[in-house]
LUMKOL-935080 format. One line per 10 residues: their letters; for each residue x, y, z of N, C-alpha, C. Coordinates in steps of 0.1 Angstrom, whole numbers, always signed. Layout:
LUMKOL-935080
a) X,Y,Z,X,Y,Z,X,Y,Z | ...
end
This chain:
LUMKOL-935080
mttqdrhsye) -48,-215,-301,-59,-206,-299,-71,-212,-305 | -82,-213,-297,-94,-219,-301,-102,-210,-311 | -112,-215,-318,-120,-207,-328,-126,-196,-321 | -131,-198,-309,-138,-188,-301,-128,-177,-297 | -116,-181,-292,-106,-171,-289,-101,-163,-301 | -100,-170,-312,-96,-163,-324,-106,-153,-329 | -119,-156,-328,-130,-147,-331,-130,-135,-322 | -127,-138,-309,-127,-127,-299,-115,-118,-302 | -103,-124,-306,-91,-116,-308,-93,-107,-320 | -100,-112,-330,-102,-105,-343,-111,-92,-340
ktiyalasgr) -118,-92,-330,-126,-80,-327,-118,-68,-323 | -124,-56,-326,-117,-44,-322,-119,-41,-307 | -109,-37,-300,-110,-35,-286,-109,-20,-282 | -114,-16,-271,-113,-3,-266,-111,-3,-251 | -105,+7,-245,-103,+8,-231,-98,+22,-227 | -99,+25,-214,-93,+38,-209,-78,+35,-208 | -70,+44,-214,-56,+42,-214,-49,+52,-205 | -56,+60,-198,-50,+70,-188,-54,+66,-174 | -51,+75,-165,-53,+72,-150,-67,+72,-145 | -68,+71,-132,-81,+70,-125,-89,+83,-127
lpsaiaivrv) -102,+81,-129,-111,+92,-130,-116,+96,-116 | -120,+109,-115,-120,+120,-126,-106,+125,-127 | -104,+131,-139,-91,+138,-142,-94,+149,-152 | -84,+157,-154,-85,+168,-164,-87,+163,-178 | -79,+153,-182,-79,+147,-195,-79,+132,-193 | -87,+125,-201,-87,+110,-202,-85,+106,-216 | -78,+95,-218,-74,+90,-231,-81,+76,-233 | -89,+75,-243,-95,+62,-246,-89,+57,-260 | -84,+45,-259,-77,+40,-271,-86,+28,-277 | -86,+28,-290,-93,+17,-298,-83,+11,-307
sgskasaale) -83,-3,-308,-73,-10,-316,-80,-21,-324 | -78,-22,-337,-84,-32,-345,-90,-27,-358 | -95,-36,-366,-99,-33,-379,-111,-23,-380 | -119,-22,-369,-130,-13,-368,-127,+0,-362 | -114,+3,-360,-111,+16,-353,-115,+28,-362 | -113,+26,-376,-117,+37,-385,-132,+39,-384 | -140,+27,-383,-154,+29,-382,-159,+36,-369 | -151,+34,-358,-154,+41,-346,-152,+56,-348 | -141,+60,-354,-139,+74,-357,-149,+80,-366 | -153,+73,-376,-163,+79,-385,-177,+80,-379
slcgrlpapr) -180,+70,-370,-193,+70,-363,-194,+81,-353 | -183,+84,-345,-183,+94,-335,-179,+108,-340 | -171,+109,-350,-166,+122,-354,-173,+126,-367 | -179,+116,-374,-185,+119,-387,-175,+119,-399 | -162,+117,-396,-152,+116,-406,-139,+110,-401 | -130,+106,-410,-118,+100,-406,-107,+111,-407 | -101,+115,-396,-91,+126,-396,-78,+121,-403 | -69,+131,-406,-57,+128,-413,-48,+119,-403 | -40,+110,-409,-32,+101,-401,-22,+109,-393 | -20,+105,-380,-10,+110,-371,-10,+125,-369
aatlatlktt) -22,+131,-370,-24,+145,-368,-35,+148,-358 | -31,+155,-347,-42,+158,-337,-53,+167,-343 | -65,+162,-342,-76,+169,-348,-87,+172,-337 | -92,+184,-337,-103,+187,-328,-117,+183,-334 | -125,+176,-326,-137,+171,-332,-148,+170,-320 | -160,+172,-324,-171,+170,-315,-176,+155,-316 | -175,+148,-305,-180,+134,-305,-195,+133,-303 | -202,+126,-312,-216,+125,-311,-220,+110,-312 | -232,+107,-305,-238,+94,-306,-245,+93,-320 | -249,+81,-323,-256,+78,-336,-269,+86,-337
dgnaidesvv) -275,+90,-326,-287,+98,-327,-284,+113,-327 | -271,+117,-328,-268,+131,-329,-265,+139,-316 | -266,+132,-304,-263,+139,-292,-248,+140,-289 | -244,+152,-285,-230,+155,-283,-225,+148,-270 | -213,+142,-271,-207,+135,-259,-197,+145,-253 | -188,+150,-261,-177,+159,-256,-169,+165,-268 | -162,+176,-265,-152,+181,-274,-139,+173,-272 | -133,+167,-283,-122,+158,-281,-111,+161,-291 | -99,+158,-287,-88,+157,-297,-87,+143,-301 | -88,+140,-314,-87,+126,-319,-75,+124,-327
lwfprphsst) -70,+112,-327,-58,+108,-334,-61,+95,-342 | -55,+94,-354,-57,+82,-362,-44,+77,-367 | -42,+64,-363,-29,+57,-367,-32,+45,-375 | -31,+46,-388,-34,+34,-397,-23,+23,-395 | -27,+11,-396,-17,+0,-395,-8,+0,-407 | +5,-4,-405,+11,-10,-393,+18,+0,-385 | +17,+13,-388,+24,+23,-381,+16,+28,-368 | +15,+19,-359,+8,+22,-346,+14,+14,-335 | +11,+16,-323,+17,+10,-311,+14,-5,-311 | +2,-9,-316,-2,-23,-316,+1,-30,-330
gedvaefqvh) +4,-23,-340,+5,-28,-353,-8,-29,-361 | -19,-26,-354,-33,-26,-360,-37,-11,-362 | -48,-9,-368,-54,+4,-369,-58,+8,-355 | -53,+20,-351,-56,+25,-337,-62,+39,-338 | -72,+41,-330,-78,+54,-328,-77,+58,-314 | -75,+71,-312,-73,+76,-298,-82,+89,-296 | -89,+88,-285,-98,+99,-281,-93,+106,-268 | -89,+119,-269,-85,+126,-257,-97,+135,-253 | -104,+131,-242,-116,+138,-238,-114,+143,-224 | -124,+151,-219,-124,+155,-205,-126,+143,-196
ggravisalf) -119,+143,-185,-119,+131,-177,-129,+129,-167 | -142,+133,-170,-153,+131,-161,-159,+117,-162 | -164,+111,-152,-170,+98,-152,-181,+97,-162 | -190,+107,-162,-201,+107,-171,-197,+107,-186 | -186,+115,-189,-181,+116,-203,-176,+102,-207 | -168,+96,-199,-162,+82,-202,-173,+72,-204 | -183,+73,-195,-194,+63,-195,-202,+65,-208 | -205,+78,-213,-212,+80,-225,-203,+75,-237 | -190,+78,-237,-182,+74,-248,-181,+58,-249 | -180,+52,-237,-179,+37,-238,-193,+31,-243
dalsridglr) -204,+38,-239,-217,+33,-243,-218,+34,-259 | -213,+46,-264,-213,+48,-278,-204,+37,-286 | -193,+35,-280,-183,+25,-286,-189,+11,-286 | -196,+8,-275,-202,-6,-274,-213,-9,-284 | -219,+2,-289,-230,+1,-299,-225,-1,-313 | -212,+0,-315,-206,-2,-328,-203,-17,-330 | -208,-22,-341,-206,-37,-343,-191,-40,-345 | -187,-51,-338,-174,-56,-338,-165,-50,-328 | -169,-42,-319,-161,-36,-308,-165,-43,-295 | -155,-44,-286,-157,-49,-273,-146,-43,-263
paepgeftrr) -149,-43,-250,-139,-38,-241,-126,-47,-241 | -115,-41,-239,-102,-48,-239,-100,-56,-226 | -94,-68,-227,-89,-75,-215,-77,-69,-210 | -73,-72,-197,-61,-67,-191,-49,-70,-200 | -41,-61,-203,-28,-63,-211,-30,-66,-225 | -42,-65,-231,-45,-70,-244,-39,-61,-255 | -38,-48,-252,-31,-39,-262,-16,-43,-263 | -10,-46,-252,+4,-50,-253,+6,-64,-259 | -4,-73,-257,-3,-86,-263,-4,-85,-278 | -13,-76,-283,-15,-74,-297,-2,-68,-303
afengkldlt) +4,-59,-296,+17,-54,-300,+27,-65,-302 | +28,-74,-292,+37,-85,-293,+33,-94,-305 | +21,-98,-306,+16,-107,-317,+20,-101,-331 | +20,-87,-332,+22,-81,-345,+37,-76,-346 | +45,-81,-337,+60,-79,-339,+65,-65,-335 | +56,-58,-327,+61,-44,-323,+70,-45,-311 | +70,-56,-304,+79,-57,-293,+80,-72,-289 | +91,-76,-283,+92,-90,-279,+87,-91,-264 | +88,-104,-259,+83,-106,-246,+91,-98,-235 | +104,-97,-237,+112,-90,-226,+108,-75,-227
eaeglddlih) +105,-70,-238,+101,-56,-239,+88,-54,-233 | +79,-64,-235,+65,-63,-229,+67,-63,-214 | +76,-72,-209,+78,-72,-194,+84,-59,-189 | +93,-54,-197,+99,-41,-194,+88,-30,-193 | +79,-30,-202,+68,-20,-201,+60,-22,-189 | +57,-34,-185,+50,-37,-172,+58,-32,-160 | +71,-34,-160,+79,-30,-149,+80,-14,-149 | +80,-8,-161,+81,+6,-161,+68,+13,-155 | +57,+7,-158,+44,+12,-153,+44,+11,-138 | +50,+0,-132,+49,-3,-118,+62,+2,-111
adtdqqrrqa) +71,+9,-118,+83,+14,-111,+80,+25,-101 | +85,+23,-89,+83,+33,-78,+95,+42,-76 | +107,+38,-80,+119,+46,-78,+126,+48,-91 | +136,+57,-90,+143,+61,-102,+151,+49,-108 | +157,+41,-99,+165,+30,-103,+157,+19,-110 | +145,+17,-104,+136,+7,-110,+131,+12,-124 | +129,+25,-125,+125,+31,-138,+136,+29,-148 | +149,+31,-144,+160,+30,-154,+161,+15,-158 | +160,+6,-149,+161,-8,-153,+150,-12,-162 | +138,-8,-159,+126,-11,-168,+128,-5,-182
lrqlkgllgd) +133,+7,-182,+134,+14,-195,+145,+6,-204 | +155,+1,-197,+165,-7,-205,+159,-19,-211 | +150,-26,-203,+143,-37,-209,+133,-33,-220 | +126,-22,-218,+117,-17,-228,+124,-14,-241 | +136,-9,-240,+144,-6,-252,+150,-19,-258 | +148,-30,-252,+152,-43,-258,+166,-47,-255 | +171,-43,-243,+185,-46,-239,+187,-62,-239 | +178,-68,-231,+179,-83,-230,+175,-90,-243 | +163,-85,-248,+158,-92,-260,+167,-91,-272 | +174,-80,-274,+183,-79,-285,+195,-88,-283
kaeswrkqii) +200,-88,-271,+211,-97,-268,+208,-112,-269 | +196,-115,-264,+191,-129,-266,+190,-133,-280 | +184,-124,-288,+182,-127,-302,+196,-128,-309 | +206,-120,-305,+219,-121,-311,+225,-135,-307 | +224,-139,-294,+229,-152,-290,+222,-163,-298 | +209,-162,-300,+201,-173,-307,+206,-174,-321 | +209,-163,-328,+213,-163,-342,+227,-169,-342 | +236,-167,-332,+249,-173,-332,+248,-188,-330 | +238,-192,-322,+236,-206,-319,+231,-213,-332 | +222,-206,-339,+217,-211,-352,+229,-212,-362
gasalieagi) +238,-202,-362,+249,-203,-371,+258,-215,-368 | +260,-218,-355,+268,-229,-351,+261,-242,-354 | +248,-242,-352,+240,-254,-356,+240,-256,-371 | +240,-246,-378,+240,-247,-393,+253,-254,-397 | +264,-251,-391,+277,-258,-394,+276,-273,-391 | +270,-276,-380,+268,-291,-376,+259,-297,-386 | +247,-291,-389,+237,-297,-398,+243,-299,-412 | +251,-289,-416,+258,-290,-429,+267,-302,-430 | +274,-305,-419,+283,-316,-418,+275,-329,-419 | +263,-329,-414,+254,-341,-414,+248,-343,-428
dfsdegdvpq) +242,-333,-433,+234,-334,-445,+241,-332,-458 | +252,-324,-458,+258,-319,-470,+273,-322,-470 | +278,-332,-465,+292,-335,-463,+299,-337,-477 | +291,-340,-487,+297,-343,-500,+298,-330,-509 | +293,-319,-503,+294,-307,-511,+308,-301,-510 | +313,-296,-521,+327,-291,-521,+329,-278,-513 | +318,-270,-512,+319,-257,-506,+316,-257,-491 | +313,-269,-486,+311,-270,-471,+324,-271,-464 | +327,-262,-455,+340,-262,-448,+343,-275,-441 | +356,-278,-439,+360,-290,-432,+361,-286,-417
elqahalrkv) +361,-297,-409,+362,-295,-394,+351,-286,-389 | +339,-289,-394,+328,-280,-390,+325,-281,-375 | +326,-293,-370,+322,-295,-356,+331,-287,-347 | +344,-287,-349,+354,-279,-341,+351,-264,-342 | +348,-260,-354,+345,-245,-356,+332,-242,-348 | +322,-250,-349,+309,-248,-342,+311,-247,-327 | +319,-256,-322,+321,-257,-307,+329,-245,-302 | +338,-240,-310,+344,-227,-306,+334,-216,-304 | +324,-215,-313,+314,-205,-312,+306,-208,-299 | +303,-221,-297,+295,-225,-285,+303,-220,-272
aalkneidka) +316,-222,-271,+324,-219,-259,+323,-204,-257 | +324,-196,-267,+323,-181,-265,+309,-177,-261 | +299,-183,-266,+285,-180,-262,+283,-184,-248 | +288,-195,-244,+286,-200,-231,+291,-190,-220 | +303,-185,-223,+309,-175,-214,+301,-162,-213 | +295,-158,-224,+287,-146,-224,+275,-148,-216 | +268,-159,-218,+255,-161,-211,+258,-163,-196 | +269,-170,-193,+272,-172,-179,+275,-159,-172 | +281,-149,-178,+284,-136,-172,+270,-129,-170 | +261,-130,-179,+248,-124,-178,+241,-129,-166
lgasaqserl) +241,-142,-164,+235,-149,-153,+241,-145,-140 | +254,-143,-140,+261,-139,-127,+257,-126,-121 | +252,-117,-129,+247,-104,-124,+232,-104,-122 | +225,-115,-123,+211,-115,-123,+205,-113,-109 | +211,-116,-98,+205,-116,-85,+201,-101,-82 | +211,-92,-84,+208,-78,-80,+197,-72,-88 | +197,-75,-101,+187,-69,-110,+173,-74,-107 | +172,-87,-104,+159,-93,-100,+154,-86,-87 | +163,-84,-77,+159,-78,-65,+155,-64,-66 | +161,-57,-76,+158,-43,-78,+143,-41,-81
reglivaiag) +137,-51,-88,+123,-50,-91,+115,-51,-78 | +119,-59,-68,+112,-61,-56,+116,-51,-45 | +128,-47,-45,+133,-38,-34,+141,-45,-24 | +150,-38,-17,+158,-43,-6,+149,-44,+6 | +150,-56,+13,+141,-58,+25,+150,-56,+37 | +145,-46,+46,+152,-43,+58,+143,-45,+70 | +146,-55,+78,+138,-58,+90,+143,-50,+102 | +133,-44,+109,+136,-37,+122,+132,-47,+133 | +142,-53,+139,+139,-64,+149,+145,-61,+162 | +142,-69,+172,+148,-66,+185,+138,-70,+196
ppnagkstll) +142,-67,+209,+133,-70,+220,+121,-61,+221 | +111,-64,+228,+99,-55,+229,+103,-41,+235 | +95,-31,+231,+96,-18,+237,+110,-11,+235 | +116,-15,+224,+129,-9,+221,+128,+3,+213 | +116,+6,+207,+113,+17,+199,+113,+14,+184 | +110,+2,+181,+110,-2,+167,+99,+5,+159 | +87,+7,+164,+76,+14,+157,+79,+29,+156 | +86,+34,+167,+89,+48,+166,+100,+51,+155 | +109,+41,+154,+120,+43,+143,+113,+41,+130 | +104,+32,+128,+97,+30,+115,+90,+43,+111
nrlarrevai) +83,+49,+121,+76,+62,+118,+86,+73,+115 | +97,+73,+122,+107,+84,+119,+113,+82,+105 | +116,+70,+101,+122,+68,+88,+111,+70,+77 | +99,+67,+80,+88,+69,+70,+83,+83,+69 | +87,+91,+79,+83,+105,+81,+67,+106,+81 | +61,+96,+87,+47,+97,+89,+43,+87,+100 | +31,+88,+105,+26,+79,+115,+21,+66,+109 | +29,+56,+108,+25,+43,+102,+21,+33,+113 | +29,+32,+123,+27,+22,+134,+22,+28,+147 | +15,+21,+154,+10,+26,+167,+22,+25,+177
vsphagttrd) +24,+36,+184,+35,+37,+194,+29,+37,+208 | +34,+28,+216,+28,+26,+230,+40,+23,+239 | +39,+27,+252,+49,+23,+262,+48,+9,+266 | +37,+3,+263,+35,-11,+267,+42,-21,+257 | +48,-31,+263,+55,-41,+255,+45,-50,+248 | +49,-54,+235,+40,-63,+228,+29,-56,+220 | +30,-43,+218,+20,-36,+210,+19,-41,+196 | +31,-43,+189,+31,-48,+175,+29,-63,+175 | +18,-67,+169,+15,-82,+169,+18,-87,+155 | +16,-79,+145,+18,-84,+131,+29,-75,+125
iievhldldg) +33,-79,+112,+44,-72,+105,+38,-60,+98 | +44,-48,+99,+40,-36,+92,+51,-33,+82 | +47,-31,+69,+56,-28,+59,+55,-14,+54 | +66,-7,+51,+66,+6,+46,+76,+6,+34 | +72,+12,+23,+81,+12,+11,+87,+26,+10 | +100,+27,+9,+108,+39,+9,+116,+40,-4 | +118,+52,-8,+127,+55,-20,+139,+62,-14 | +150,+54,-13,+163,+59,-8,+172,+62,-19 | +173,+75,-23,+182,+79,-34,+180,+71,-47 | +167,+68,-50,+163,+61,-62,+163,+46,-60
ypvtlldtag) +166,+41,-49,+166,+26,-47,+154,+22,-38 | +147,+12,-42,+135,+8,-34,+139,+0,-22 | +134,+4,-11,+136,-3,+2,+123,-5,+9 | +121,-17,+14,+109,-21,+22,+113,-23,+36 | +108,-14,+45,+111,-16,+60,+100,-24,+66 | +104,-33,+75,+95,-42,+82,+96,-39,+97 | +85,-35,+103,+84,-34,+117,+79,-47,+123 | +87,-54,+130,+83,-67,+135,+79,-67,+150 | +73,-77,+154,+69,-79,+168,+82,-80,+177 | +82,-75,+189,+93,-77,+198,+96,-92,+201
vrdtedpveq) +108,-95,+200,+112,-109,+202,+114,-112,+217 | +105,-120,+222,+106,-124,+236,+98,-136,+239 | +100,-143,+250,+92,-154,+254,+79,-149,+260 | +68,-154,+255,+54,-150,+260,+45,-161,+260 | +34,-160,+268,+24,-170,+269,+12,-166,+260 | +12,-154,+256,+0,-149,+247,+1,-156,+233 | -8,-164,+229,-7,-171,+216,-7,-161,+205 | -14,-150,+206,-13,-140,+195,+0,-134,+194 | +6,-130,+205,+20,-125,+205,+30,-135,+201 | +28,-148,+204,+37,-158,+200,+37,-159,+185
egvrraqqra) +25,-158,+178,+25,-159,+164,+32,-146,+158 | +31,-135,+164,+38,-123,+160,+53,-125,+161 | +58,-131,+172,+72,-133,+173,+77,-143,+163 | +69,-154,+160,+73,-163,+150,+74,-157,+136 | +64,-148,+133,+65,-141,+120,+77,-132,+119 | +79,-125,+130,+91,-116,+131,+104,-123,+128 | +105,-134,+135,+118,-142,+133,+119,-147,+119 | +108,-151,+113,+108,-156,+99,+112,-145,+89 | +105,-133,+91,+108,-122,+81,+122,-117,+83 | +127,-117,+96,+141,-113,+98,+151,-123,+91
rdadlvlwlv) +147,-136,+91,+156,-146,+84,+156,-144,+69 | +145,-139,+64,+144,-137,+49,+149,-123,+45 | +152,-114,+54,+155,-100,+50,+169,-100,+45 | +172,-89,+38,+185,-86,+32,+194,-79,+42 | +188,-73,+52,+195,-65,+62,+186,-64,+75 | +192,-66,+86,+185,-65,+99,+190,-54,+107 | +181,-45,+111,+185,-35,+121,+180,-40,+135 | +190,-45,+143,+187,-50,+156,+186,-39,+166 | +174,-35,+170,+172,-23,+178,+172,-27,+193 | +180,-20,+201,+179,-23,+216,+178,-9,+223
dasrasekpi) +174,-10,+235,+173,+2,+244,+186,+5,+250 | +192,+17,+246,+205,+21,+251,+205,+24,+266 | +193,+26,+271,+192,+29,+286,+193,+17,+294 | +192,+5,+288,+193,-7,+296,+206,-14,+293 | +215,-13,+302,+229,-18,+300,+229,-33,+299 | +219,-40,+305,+220,-55,+305,+213,-60,+292 | +207,-52,+284,+200,-57,+272,+209,-65,+263 | +205,-77,+259,+213,-85,+250,+213,-78,+236 | +225,-76,+231,+226,-68,+219,+222,-74,+206 | +224,-87,+204,+220,-94,+192,+214,-107,+195
skrenhapvw) +204,-110,+187,+197,-123,+189,+204,-134,+180 | +203,-146,+184,+209,-157,+176,+201,-158,+163 | +208,-158,+152,+201,-158,+139,+205,-170,+131 | +196,-174,+122,+199,-185,+113,+204,-182,+99 | +201,-169,+95,+205,-166,+81,+218,-158,+81 | +223,-154,+69,+236,-148,+68,+234,-133,+64 | +223,-127,+65,+221,-113,+62,+228,-105,+73 | +234,-93,+69,+241,-85,+78,+232,-80,+89 | +237,-78,+101,+230,-73,+112,+236,-61,+117 | +229,-50,+118,+234,-37,+123,+228,-35,+137
lvrnkldliq) +237,-33,+147,+232,-30,+160,+229,-15,+161 | +216,-12,+165,+212,+1,+166,+207,+3,+181 | +215,+12,+188,+211,+15,+202,+202,+28,+202 | +190,+26,+207,+180,+37,+206,+178,+43,+220 | +171,+54,+220,+167,+61,+233,+179,+68,+239 | +188,+74,+231,+199,+82,+236,+194,+94,+244 | +182,+98,+242,+177,+110,+249,+175,+106,+264 | +175,+94,+267,+173,+89,+281,+185,+86,+289 | +197,+87,+282,+209,+84,+289,+219,+96,+289 | +229,+96,+298,+238,+107,+299,+252,+101,+296
gphassekhv) +261,+110,+292,+275,+107,+290,+277,+101,+276 | +290,+97,+273,+294,+91,+260,+287,+78,+257 | +285,+75,+245,+278,+63,+240,+288,+51,+241 | +291,+46,+253,+300,+35,+254,+294,+23,+248 | +303,+14,+243,+298,+2,+237,+307,-10,+242 | +301,-21,+246,+308,-32,+250,+307,-44,+240 | +300,-41,+229,+298,-52,+219,+311,-54,+210 | +321,-60,+216,+334,-61,+209,+333,-69,+196 | +322,-79,+195,+321,-87,+184,+313,-81,+172 | +308,-69,+174,+301,-62,+164,+310,-52,+157
petsrfyisa) +312,-52,+144,+321,-42,+138,+316,-28,+140 | +325,-19,+142,+322,-5,+145,+313,+1,+134 | +315,-3,+122,+307,+2,+111,+293,-3,+111 | +290,-13,+120,+277,-18,+120,+270,-14,+133 | +275,-4,+140,+269,+1,+153,+264,+15,+151 | +252,+18,+155,+246,+31,+154,+239,+35,+167 | +240,+48,+170,+234,+53,+183,+224,+64,+179 | +211,+62,+182,+201,+71,+178,+191,+74,+189 | +183,+84,+186,+171,+86,+194,+159,+87,+183 | +152,+77,+182,+140,+77,+173,+130,+88,+177
engegipell) +130,+91,+190,+121,+101,+195,+124,+115,+190 | +136,+119,+191,+140,+133,+187,+148,+134,+174 | +151,+122,+168,+158,+123,+155,+173,+122,+156 | +179,+122,+168,+193,+122,+169,+199,+109,+163 | +209,+110,+154,+216,+99,+148,+208,+93,+136 | +196,+98,+133,+188,+93,+122,+195,+96,+108 | +200,+108,+106,+206,+111,+93,+218,+102,+90 | +226,+98,+100,+237,+89,+98,+232,+75,+95 | +221,+71,+101,+216,+58,+98,+210,+57,+84 | +203,+68,+80,+198,+69,+67,+209,+69,+56
aalmayaqay) +219,+76,+59,+231,+77,+49,+237,+63,+48 | +238,+56,+59,+244,+42,+58,+234,+33,+50 | +221,+34,+52,+212,+26,+45,+212,+29,+30 | +214,+42,+26,+215,+46,+12,+228,+40,+6 | +239,+41,+13,+251,+35,+8,+250,+20,+7 | +244,+13,+16,+242,-1,+15,+234,-5,+3 | +223,+2,+1,+214,-1,-11,+221,+2,-24 | +229,+12,-24,+237,+15,-36,+247,+4,-39 | +254,-1,-29,+263,-12,-31,+256,-25,-34 | +245,-27,-28,+237,-39,-30,+232,-41,-44
fgagesalvs) +227,-29,-50,+222,-29,-63,+232,-24,-74 | +244,-22,-70,+254,-16,-79,+255,-23,-92 | +255,-37,-92,+256,-44,-104,+244,-44,-113 | +233,-39,-108,+220,-39,-116,+221,-29,-128 | +230,-19,-128,+230,-9,-138,+233,-16,-152 | +242,-26,-152,+246,-32,-164,+239,-46,-166 | +231,-50,-156,+226,-64,-157,+215,-65,-167 | +214,-77,-173,+204,-79,-183,+192,-86,-178 | +193,-95,-168,+183,-103,-163,+175,-96,-152 | +162,-95,-153,+154,-88,-142,+143,-97,-137
rerhrallre) +141,-109,-143,+130,-117,-139,+135,-132,-137 | +128,-139,-129,+131,-153,-127,+129,-161,-140 | +119,-157,-148,+117,-164,-161,+129,-162,-170 | +135,-150,-171,+147,-148,-179,+158,-157,-174 | +160,-158,-161,+171,-166,-156,+169,-181,-159 | +157,-186,-157,+154,-200,-160,+157,-204,-174 | +153,-195,-184,+155,-198,-198,+169,-197,-202 | +176,-187,-196,+191,-186,-199,+198,-197,-193 | +194,-202,-181,+201,-213,-175,+198,-226,-184 | +186,-227,-189,+183,-239,-198,+192,-239,-210
sldalaraer) +193,-227,-216,+202,-226,-228,+216,-228,-225 | +221,-223,-214,+235,-225,-210,+238,-239,-207 | +229,-246,-201,+231,-261,-198,+232,-269,-211 | +223,-265,-220,+223,-272,-233,+236,-270,-241 | +241,-257,-240,+254,-254,-246,+266,-262,-240 | +265,-263,-226,+275,-270,-219,+275,-285,-223 | +263,-291,-225,+262,-305,-229,+268,-307,-243 | +265,-297,-252,+270,-298,-266,+285,-297,-266 | +291,-289,-257,+305,-287,-256,+312,-300,-251 | +305,-307,-242,+311,-319,-237,+310,-331,-247
msgqgdelia) +302,-329,-257,+301,-340,-267,+311,-338,-279 | +321,-330,-277,+331,-328,-287,+337,-342,-291 | +337,-344,-304,+343,-357,-309,+332,-367,-311 | +320,-365,-305,+309,-375,-307,+301,-372,-319 | +290,-378,-320,+281,-377,-332,+276,-363,-334 | +275,-358,-346,+270,-345,-349,+255,-344,-345 | +248,-355,-346,+234,-354,-344,+231,-351,-329 | +239,-356,-320,+237,-353,-306,+240,-338,-303 | +251,-333,-309,+254,-319,-307,+243,-310,-312 | +239,-314,-324,+228,-306,-331,+216,-305,-322
eqlriaahal) +212,-316,-316,+200,-316,-307,+202,-307,-296 | +214,-306,-289,+216,-297,-278,+216,-283,-283 | +221,-280,-294,+220,-266,-300,+206,-262,-303 | +198,-272,-307,+184,-268,-310,+177,-265,-297 | +180,-272,-286,+174,-269,-273,+178,-256,-268 | +191,-252,-270,+196,-239,-265,+190,-228,-273 | +188,-229,-286,+182,-219,-294,+167,-218,-291 | +161,-229,-289,+147,-228,-285,+144,-221,-272 | +153,-223,-262,+151,-216,-250,+152,-201,-251 | +162,-197,-259,+163,-182,-262,+152,-177,-270
grltgrvdve) +146,-185,-279,+135,-181,-286,+123,-179,-277 | +121,-188,-267,+110,-187,-258,+112,-174,-249 | +125,-171,-247,+127,-159,-239,+122,-146,-245 | +123,-145,-258,+118,-133,-265,+105,-136,-272 | +100,-148,-272,+88,-152,-279,+89,-153,-294 | +102,-154,-299,+104,-155,-313,+111,-169,-316 | +103,-179,-319,+108,-192,-322,+103,-195,-336 | +113,-196,-346,+110,-198,-360,+118,-210,-365 | +112,-221,-368,+119,-233,-372,+125,-231,-386 | +121,-221,-394,+127,-219,-407,+140,-212,-407
dlldvifref) +144,-206,-395,+156,-199,-395,+169,-207,-398 | +169,-220,-393,+180,-228,-395,+183,-231,-410 | +172,-235,-417,+173,-238,-431,+178,-226,-439 | +173,-214,-435,+177,-202,-442,+192,-200,-441 | +198,-202,-429,+212,-200,-427,+220,-210,-435 | +216,-222,-435,+223,-233,-442,+224,-229,-457 | +213,-227,-463,+213,-225,-477,+219,-211,-481 | +218,-201,-473,+224,-188,-476,+239,-189,-474 | +244,-195,-464,+258,-195,-461,+266,-204,-470 | +261,-215,-474,+268,-225,-481,+264,-226,-496
cigk) +255,-218,-500,+250,-218,-514,+246,-232,-519 | +240,-240,-510,+236,-253,-513,+222,-253,-520 | +221,-261,-531,+208,-263,-537,+206,-252,-548 | +216,-244,-551,+214,-234,-561,+213,-240,-576
end
């Protein structure tokens, strides 16, 4: 951190902590050493700690700003670990503008940068990096399952586990280091390397299991991608509108209406699902439509599930396009309202459980299709309930730690210095995961466990 950055960080910050204006109530939060000065300047006094107090906020020249409920949280017992003041005012734009103007006139205060309150909470040990990421995920959660996963991270599910793993690695490393530096001490156990590597093997299995369940939890943050694909004029846009329960896409009897990809985000029984309405797949001379077809094919390849929609009234319609990816393909025959008789099917190579017969126009068969989508999402994200890893950063650092532990295990019988270096790498990776990397931890463990140097 540069001198300029440090000087800026030492300043007291303020920002709107509630939603978009205007609103019934707005919350303005102040954090830093001058938070008490802000309260005294605006309220004329410092209220009792952690007690809601009614006060009239006034400018330095005595003009009233608003009637406010104010709260005072002296450090370190606050959300950021610093002195924090909170103003709950009426959520009019003019009120907030006047309050911000008054705060800006107090020496040592400045507007907060994005995420700065959370960063200060991290810097002051109120939460680790995984908890900070969980807070961000919780704010942006759209569905109940996303909320649950974010809340688990905010409560420290991964951070606590990673810190436990790191301490165990430090314990194993302490055994190795003791064998290197203190082999002549009588209270240092024998066969330290073998004992340390047994700890390493157990840790390696735990981390490997956590990584094995990472794919579903990472995808839960982004949502299940379902592409509606198929030939032109099969009713893809009508189906999108029906599933979204609103007019999202333009519906036209003319083929090639959809030129670009339209996305709709759904909440299916708490699971996030993104529906993609793609351009009809066909050979065309229109360069714009060609680009739409190319994008449709690419997004279908990247999707987690493809609803291949065909016109049930056209018996000669090819049921399934040749595809390059391995995502499941459900055959959906649309426009049942235009045909008579039983819904016969000649697609012997398509599993019966992957065939659906609907009318996107009148809603026939839509409840069954939605129920199948919900069941698929539940099965797809099922492992996410107990998963620890929700971001690629988590996975990369856990993989780095796991690889280092595996290298240490393969060095059994070799020099203690080589094993110790791999254990340091593993512990450092976990420290970066939570943001807690302390080089003094290793020495503390050695001297405490073996009573060396007393």
